[in-house]
Residue, then its C-alpha position, 0 to 999 in steps of 0.5 A: x519468506x518472512x510474514x506477509x507484513x511486520x510492524x515496528x514503531x514508525x514502519x512496517x516491512x511488507x513482503x510480496x511473492x513474485x514469479x520466478x522465485x522473486x519477492x519484493x520487500x516495501x519498507x514503508x515509513x511516514x514521509x516525514x520520518x527524516x530519521x528513516x529516509x536513510x533507508x534510501x542507502x542499500x547498505x542501510x535497507x540490509x542492515x534493517x532488513x536483518x532485524x526483522x524475523x524471517x528475512x535472513x534466509x530470504x536474503x542469503x538466498x537472493x539477489x537484488x534486482x533493482x537498487x532502492x526504489x522510492x514511492x512516495x502519495x500513498x494515501x487513499x484517493x476515491x473517484x466519485x462518478x456521482x456528486x450531490x446525488x447527481x450523476x457527473x457522468x452517465x452510463x458510466x461506472x468506475x470499478x477497482x483501480x478507476x474507483x480508487x487508488x488505494x495504498x499498495x502495501x495493503x493489498x487491497x486493489x483486487x479485493x476492491x475490484x472483484x467486490x465492484x465486479x460482484x456489486x455491478x453485476x448485481x445492479x445490472x441485474x436490477x436496472x437496465x442498461x437503457x437508463x444510464x442515469x440509474x444505473x450510475x446512481x445504483x452502482x454509487x449507492x453500493x460502491x461507498x458501502x464496500x470495505x477498503x477505502x475509508x473517509x478517515x482512517x481508522x485507528x489500529x486495532x489492539x491485535x496484528x491481523x493474521x500474517x503480521x508479525x512485530x518487528x524490531x523495536x524503533x530503537x534498534x532500527x535507528x542504532x542500525x541506521x546509524x551504524x551503517x553511515x546512514x544519518x543523512x539520506x542520500x541524494x537519489x534525486x537527480x537533482x530534484x528537490x529533496x522530498 
């Protein structure tokens, strides 16, 4: 199986292992990158996947269980239950996916959830549930300091994290798209307006 994440200019390949000898690949691109919208085509996708190191063996050993699936709107969002130091609701704290929607290609969801559970445990040790307003305030003080969701995205660092690799050059990806006849994205919208 290839590295968990491989980056190239304007695109990343994320490999997600599943159960029963299955795995998923996500080709992540910017929504406004019209040249890469052709990746919706299985032929174009297969041609571009072949450019990433380590995918040939996995592709030869497996079969696609679904057609290409398109997902958009992967920006991070955070739900705040305390606004301007005033609880919006008392006696309720949001943890994990209830606290934030994060880009699934970064794999932070379970980690954020576990950090929240640990923080909530600590808050419950210090604050009684009979004081729901204090409970919500104390938890809200801890939650923003937890890693994962940032108000403003940071610029990528100089090196790649562990389990990552360099992907193919963008010029090679675009050449593969054109050679596959993928200059225009196929219409898979069923009549919906284009993205």
